[in-house]
TORKOL-4160 file (C-alpha; in steps of 0.2 Angstrom, whole numbers, padded with zeros to 4 digits, m for minus):
247
<pt num="1" X="0089" Y="m0027" Z="0012"/>
<pt num="2" X="0078" Y="m0021" Z="0026"/>
<pt num="3" X="0075" Y="m0003" Z="0031"/>
<pt num="4" X="0078" Y="0003" Z="0048"/>
<pt num="5" X="0075" Y="0022" Z="0048"/>
<pt num="6" X="0077" Y="0037" Z="0038"/>
<pt num="7" X="0087" Y="0052" Z="0041"/>
<pt num="8" X="0073" Y="0064" Z="0038"/>
<pt num="9" X="0066" Y="0071" Z="0054"/>
<pt num="10" X="0049" Y="0080" Z="0054"/>
<pt num="11" X="0042" Y="0096" Z="0063"/>
<pt num="12" X="0025" Y="0089" Z="0066"/>
<pt num="13" X="0016" Y="0074" Z="0073"/>
<pt num="14" X="0011" Y="0061" Z="0060"/>
<pt num="15" X="m0006" Y="0059" Z="0067"/>
<pt num="16" X="m0014" Y="0051" Z="0051"/>
<pt num="17" X="0001" Y="0039" Z="0049"/>
<pt num="18" X="m0001" Y="0033" Z="0067"/>
<pt num="19" X="m0020" Y="0032" Z="0065"/>
<pt num="20" X="m0018" Y="0022" Z="0049"/>
<pt num="21" X="m0006" Y="0010" Z="0058"/>
<pt num="22" X="m0017" Y="0008" Z="0072"/>
<pt num="23" X="m0031" Y="0004" Z="0061"/>
<pt num="24" X="m0022" Y="m0009" Z="0052"/>
<pt num="25" X="m0017" Y="m0017" Z="0068"/>
<pt num="26" X="m0035" Y="m0017" Z="0076"/>
<pt num="27" X="m0042" Y="m0023" Z="0061"/>
<pt num="28" X="m0031" Y="m0038" Z="0059"/>
<pt num="29" X="m0031" Y="m0043" Z="0079"/>
<pt num="30" X="m0049" Y="m0037" Z="0082"/>
<pt num="31" X="m0058" Y="m0042" Z="0066"/>
<pt num="32" X="m0049" Y="m0055" Z="0056"/>
<pt num="33" X="m0050" Y="m0072" Z="0062"/>
<pt num="34" X="m0034" Y="m0080" Z="0067"/>
<pt num="35" X="m0040" Y="m0097" Z="0074"/>
<pt num="36" X="m0038" Y="m0106" Z="0057"/>
<pt num="37" X="m0034" Y="m0104" Z="0039"/>
<pt num="38" X="m0051" Y="m0109" Z="0034"/>
<pt num="39" X="m0058" Y="m0096" Z="0043"/>
<pt num="40" X="m0047" Y="m0083" Z="0037"/>
<pt num="41" X="m0050" Y="m0088" Z="0019"/>
<pt num="42" X="m0068" Y="m0087" Z="0021"/>
<pt num="43" X="m0066" Y="m0070" Z="0029"/>
<pt num="44" X="m0056" Y="m0063" Z="0014"/>
<pt num="45" X="m0069" Y="m0070" Z="0002"/>
<pt num="46" X="m0083" Y="m0061" Z="0011"/>
<pt num="47" X="m0074" Y="m0045" Z="0014"/>
<pt num="48" X="m0060" Y="m0042" Z="0002"/>
<pt num="49" X="m0059" Y="m0035" Z="m0015"/>
<pt num="50" X="m0059" Y="m0048" Z="m0028"/>
<pt num="51" X="m0054" Y="m0044" Z="m0046"/>
<pt num="52" X="m0068" Y="m0056" Z="m0055"/>
<pt num="53" X="m0081" Y="m0047" Z="m0043"/>
<pt num="54" X="m0075" Y="m0029" Z="m0048"/>
<pt num="55" X="m0075" Y="m0034" Z="m0066"/>
<pt num="56" X="m0092" Y="m0040" Z="m0066"/>
<pt num="57" X="m0099" Y="m0030" Z="m0052"/>
<pt num="58" X="m0106" Y="m0045" Z="m0044"/>
<pt num="59" X="m0101" Y="m0056" Z="m0029"/>
<pt num="60" X="m0093" Y="m0073" Z="m0034"/>
<pt num="61" X="m0104" Y="m0087" Z="m0038"/>
<pt num="62" X="m0101" Y="m0104" Z="m0028"/>
<pt num="63" X="m0093" Y="m0111" Z="m0046"/>
<pt num="64" X="m0080" Y="m0097" Z="m0046"/>
<pt num="65" X="m0073" Y="m0100" Z="m0028"/>
<pt num="66" X="m0055" Y="m0106" Z="m0031"/>
<pt num="67" X="m0058" Y="m0106" Z="m0050"/>
<pt num="68" X="m0058" Y="m0094" Z="m0064"/>
<pt num="69" X="m0072" Y="m0080" Z="m0067"/>
<pt num="70" X="m0086" Y="m0087" Z="m0078"/>
<pt num="71" X="m0097" Y="m0078" Z="m0089"/>
<pt num="72" X="m0112" Y="m0088" Z="m0085"/>
<pt num="73" X="m0112" Y="m0092" Z="m0066"/>
<pt num="74" X="m0125" Y="m0105" Z="m0058"/>
<pt num="75" X="m0134" Y="m0092" Z="m0048"/>
<pt num="76" X="m0128" Y="m0097" Z="m0031"/>
<pt num="77" X="m0119" Y="m0082" Z="m0024"/>
<pt num="78" X="m0108" Y="m0086" Z="m0010"/>
<pt num="79" X="m0109" Y="m0069" Z="0000"/>
<pt num="80" X="m0125" Y="m0061" Z="m0008"/>
<pt num="81" X="m0124" Y="m0046" Z="0005"/>
<pt num="82" X="m0106" Y="m0040" Z="m0001"/>
<pt num="83" X="m0104" Y="m0023" Z="m0006"/>
<pt num="84" X="m0091" Y="m0027" Z="m0020"/>
<pt num="85" X="m0085" Y="m0008" Z="m0021"/>
<pt num="86" X="m0083" Y="m0006" Z="m0002"/>
<pt num="87" X="m0072" Y="m0021" Z="m0001"/>
<pt num="88" X="m0059" Y="m0011" Z="m0011"/>
<pt num="89" X="m0058" Y="0001" Z="0004"/>
<pt num="90" X="m0058" Y="m0014" Z="0017"/>
<pt num="91" X="m0045" Y="m0023" Z="0007"/>
<pt num="92" X="m0032" Y="m0009" Z="0011"/>
<pt num="93" X="m0033" Y="m0013" Z="0030"/>
<pt num="94" X="m0033" Y="m0033" Z="0030"/>
<pt num="95" X="m0017" Y="m0044" Z="0030"/>
<pt num="96" X="m0012" Y="m0062" Z="0026"/>
<pt num="97" X="m0002" Y="m0064" Z="0041"/>
<pt num="98" X="0008" Y="m0056" Z="0055"/>
<pt num="99" X="0024" Y="m0054" Z="0045"/>
<pt num="100" X="0014" Y="m0045" Z="0030"/>
<pt num="101" X="0005" Y="m0033" Z="0043"/>
<pt num="102" X="0022" Y="m0029" Z="0053"/>
<pt num="103" X="0033" Y="m0026" Z="0037"/>
<pt num="104" X="0018" Y="m0014" Z="0030"/>
<pt num="105" X="0017" Y="m0005" Z="0045"/>
<pt num="106" X="0035" Y="m0003" Z="0046"/>
<pt num="107" X="0036" Y="0004" Z="0029"/>
<pt num="108" X="0022" Y="0015" Z="0033"/>
<pt num="109" X="0031" Y="0022" Z="0049"/>
<pt num="110" X="0047" Y="0025" Z="0041"/>
<pt num="111" X="0041" Y="0034" Z="0024"/>
<pt num="112" X="0024" Y="0041" Z="0029"/>
<pt num="113" X="0028" Y="0054" Z="0043"/>
<pt num="114" X="0037" Y="0065" Z="0029"/>
<pt num="115" X="0025" Y="0062" Z="0016"/>
<pt num="116" X="0011" Y="0068" Z="0029"/>
<pt num="117" X="0020" Y="0083" Z="0033"/>
<pt num="118" X="0022" Y="0087" Z="0015"/>
<pt num="119" X="0005" Y="0084" Z="0009"/>
<pt num="120" X="m0004" Y="0090" Z="0025"/>
<pt num="121" X="m0014" Y="0078" Z="0036"/>
<pt num="122" X="m0031" Y="0080" Z="0025"/>
<pt num="123" X="m0021" Y="0079" Z="0009"/>
<pt num="124" X="m0011" Y="0064" Z="0015"/>
<pt num="125" X="m0026" Y="0054" Z="0019"/>
<pt num="126" X="m0034" Y="0058" Z="0003"/>
<pt num="127" X="m0018" Y="0053" Z="m0006"/>
<pt num="128" X="m0016" Y="0037" Z="0003"/>
<pt num="129" X="m0033" Y="0031" Z="m0001"/>
<pt num="130" X="m0032" Y="0037" Z="m0019"/>
<pt num="131" X="m0015" Y="0028" Z="m0021"/>
<pt num="132" X="m0024" Y="0012" Z="m0013"/>
<pt num="133" X="m0037" Y="0014" Z="m0026"/>
<pt num="134" X="m0025" Y="0015" Z="m0040"/>
<pt num="135" X="m0016" Y="0001" Z="m0034"/>
<pt num="136" X="m0031" Y="m0010" Z="m0034"/>
<pt num="137" X="m0037" Y="m0004" Z="m0051"/>
<pt num="138" X="m0019" Y="m0007" Z="m0058"/>
<pt num="139" X="m0020" Y="m0026" Z="m0051"/>
<pt num="140" X="m0038" Y="m0028" Z="m0058"/>
<pt num="141" X="m0033" Y="m0022" Z="m0075"/>
<pt num="142" X="m0019" Y="m0034" Z="m0077"/>
<pt num="143" X="m0029" Y="m0049" Z="m0069"/>
<pt num="144" X="m0048" Y="m0046" Z="m0072"/>
<pt num="145" X="m0054" Y="m0064" Z="m0070"/>
<pt num="146" X="m0044" Y="m0068" Z="m0054"/>
<pt num="147" X="m0056" Y="m0075" Z="m0041"/>
<pt num="148" X="m0042" Y="m0074" Z="m0027"/>
<pt num="149" X="m0044" Y="m0061" Z="m0014"/>
<pt num="150" X="m0033" Y="m0045" Z="m0013"/>
<pt num="151" X="m0028" Y="m0040" Z="0004"/>
<pt num="152" X="m0016" Y="m0028" Z="0011"/>
<pt num="153" X="m0010" Y="m0010" Z="0013"/>
<pt num="154" X="0004" Y="m0013" Z="0002"/>
<pt num="155" X="m0003" Y="m0004" Z="m0013"/>
<pt num="156" X="m0006" Y="0012" Z="m0004"/>
<pt num="157" X="0011" Y="0012" Z="0004"/>
<pt num="158" X="0018" Y="0009" Z="m0012"/>
<pt num="159" X="0010" Y="0026" Z="m0017"/>
<pt num="160" X="0018" Y="0033" Z="m0002"/>
<pt num="161" X="0035" Y="0028" Z="m0005"/>
<pt num="162" X="0033" Y="0035" Z="m0023"/>
<pt num="163" X="0029" Y="0051" Z="m0017"/>
<pt num="164" X="0044" Y="0050" Z="m0005"/>
<pt num="165" X="0055" Y="0046" Z="m0020"/>
<pt num="166" X="0050" Y="0062" Z="m0028"/>
<pt num="167" X="0050" Y="0073" Z="m0013"/>
<pt num="168" X="0066" Y="0067" Z="m0004"/>
<pt num="169" X="0076" Y="0057" Z="m0017"/>
<pt num="170" X="0093" Y="0062" Z="m0007"/>
<pt num="171" X="0089" Y="0058" Z="0010"/>
<pt num="172" X="0097" Y="0043" Z="0018"/>
<pt num="173" X="0088" Y="0027" Z="0023"/>
<pt num="174" X="0097" Y="0017" Z="0036"/>
<pt num="175" X="0097" Y="m0001" Z="0029"/>
<pt num="176" X="0101" Y="m0017" Z="0036"/>
<pt num="177" X="0111" Y="m0026" Z="0022"/>
<pt num="178" X="0116" Y="m0045" Z="0028"/>
<pt num="179" X="0123" Y="m0039" Z="0045"/>
<pt num="180" X="0128" Y="m0021" Z="0043"/>
<pt num="181" X="0118" Y="m0006" Z="0043"/>
<pt num="182" X="0121" Y="0006" Z="0028"/>
<pt num="183" X="0115" Y="0023" Z="0023"/>
<pt num="184" X="0108" Y="0022" Z="0006"/>
<pt num="185" X="0100" Y="0036" Z="m0003"/>
<pt num="186" X="0081" Y="0036" Z="m0005"/>
<pt num="187" X="0082" Y="0037" Z="m0023"/>
<pt num="188" X="0093" Y="0020" Z="m0023"/>
<pt num="189" X="0083" Y="0010" Z="m0009"/>
<pt num="190" X="0066" Y="0014" Z="m0018"/>
<pt num="191" X="0074" Y="0011" Z="m0036"/>
<pt num="192" X="0080" Y="m0005" Z="m0030"/>
<pt num="193" X="0063" Y="m0010" Z="m0021"/>
<pt num="194" X="0053" Y="m0005" Z="m0037"/>
<pt num="195" X="0066" Y="m0016" Z="m0048"/>
<pt num="196" X="0063" Y="m0030" Z="m0037"/>
<pt num="197" X="0045" Y="m0031" Z="m0039"/>
<pt num="198" X="0048" Y="m0036" Z="m0058"/>
<pt num="199" X="0058" Y="m0052" Z="m0053"/>
<pt num="200" X="0041" Y="m0057" Z="m0046"/>
<pt num="201" X="0033" Y="m0058" Z="m0063"/>
<pt num="202" X="0027" Y="m0075" Z="m0065"/>
<pt num="203" X="0033" Y="m0082" Z="m0049"/>
<pt num="204" X="0019" Y="m0091" Z="m0038"/>
<pt num="205" X="0025" Y="m0079" Z="m0023"/>
<pt num="206" X="0006" Y="m0074" Z="m0019"/>
<pt num="207" X="0013" Y="m0056" Z="m0019"/>
<pt num="208" X="0003" Y="m0044" Z="m0030"/>
<pt num="209" X="0017" Y="m0035" Z="m0038"/>
<pt num="210" X="0006" Y="m0027" Z="m0050"/>
<pt num="211" X="m0003" Y="m0018" Z="m0036"/>
<pt num="212" X="0013" Y="m0012" Z="m0028"/>
<pt num="213" X="0021" Y="m0005" Z="m0046"/>
<pt num="214" X="0003" Y="0003" Z="m0049"/>
<pt num="215" X="0003" Y="0011" Z="m0032"/>
<pt num="216" X="0021" Y="0017" Z="m0034"/>
<pt num="217" X="0019" Y="0024" Z="m0051"/>
<pt num="218" X="0003" Y="0034" Z="m0046"/>
<pt num="219" X="0012" Y="0041" Z="m0031"/>
<pt num="220" X="0026" Y="0048" Z="m0042"/>
<pt num="221" X="0013" Y="0054" Z="m0055"/>
<pt num="222" X="0002" Y="0063" Z="m0042"/>
<pt num="223" X="0017" Y="0071" Z="m0032"/>
<pt num="224" X="0029" Y="0076" Z="m0046"/>
<pt num="225" X="0019" Y="0092" Z="m0052"/>
<pt num="226" X="0017" Y="0097" Z="m0034"/>
<pt num="227" X="0035" Y="0095" Z="m0028"/>
<pt num="228" X="0039" Y="0112" Z="m0026"/>
<pt num="229" X="0024" Y="0117" Z="m0018"/>
<pt num="230" X="0025" Y="0102" Z="m0005"/>
<pt num="231" X="0043" Y="0106" Z="m0002"/>
<pt num="232" X="0040" Y="0123" Z="0002"/>
<pt num="233" X="0026" Y="0117" Z="0014"/>
<pt num="234" X="0039" Y="0106" Z="0022"/>
<pt num="235" X="0052" Y="0119" Z="0024"/>
<pt num="236" X="0041" Y="0134" Z="0030"/>
<pt num="237" X="0048" Y="0138" Z="0047"/>
<pt num="238" X="0062" Y="0127" Z="0046"/>
<pt num="239" X="0079" Y="0133" Z="0051"/>
<pt num="240" X="0084" Y="0124" Z="0036"/>
<pt num="241" X="0076" Y="0136" Z="0025"/>
<pt num="242" X="0085" Y="0150" Z="0031"/>
<pt num="243" X="0101" Y="0141" Z="0026"/>
<pt num="244" X="0096" Y="0139" Z="0009"/>
<pt num="245" X="0093" Y="0121" Z="0011"/>
<pt num="246" X="0088" Y="0111" Z="m0005"/>
<pt num="247" X="0080" Y="0093" Z="m0005"/>
């Protein structure tokens, strides 16, 4: 299944969603090296969040590159100037390839505008970052000794998708299924997406399903108690409100 668009127009320009997409694209093409896999890997180790580093609070030692997190490193830090905590933010704007970037940005474009309208621009940006932090925390909690870099906006976007599920479960997502475009309720589309993450358990896919699930769960938990307030804001001034429209 591939989402084409949702049937859920907004009345405001999704400035923050546009900005997030722009920053991700600029970082990928303007900062991340594209000339070789070795340069890309070195860049990721230098700038991306790494569970072992977050667990220990220290940058990786040379003995930990490509191996396990060790209790007594050799004292030869590979990137001594790396800010381990800042890397958590940076990771949200790094991607492992053009397909990774495009799919993430497409998903953010489809689901982000409505969530931005509900939360308001400032609240949406804060929510997005918190979802990204929560996704990283979830991945680190389940993989504390991993020394591989964690990259991608997927965890934060999963949080946006979780919020969309709570706010607009009955809205249709136009979805390409094999060769046909089918209207699927958001609750079904997002439920299937969430379920698909668990099929990645134990697979050597390189996909951080733990971050996706943690981000999605955080998005649901944060949005659920705010649902009525956020929906009132979304419908305020809308012609649907006068007609008693319910979401």
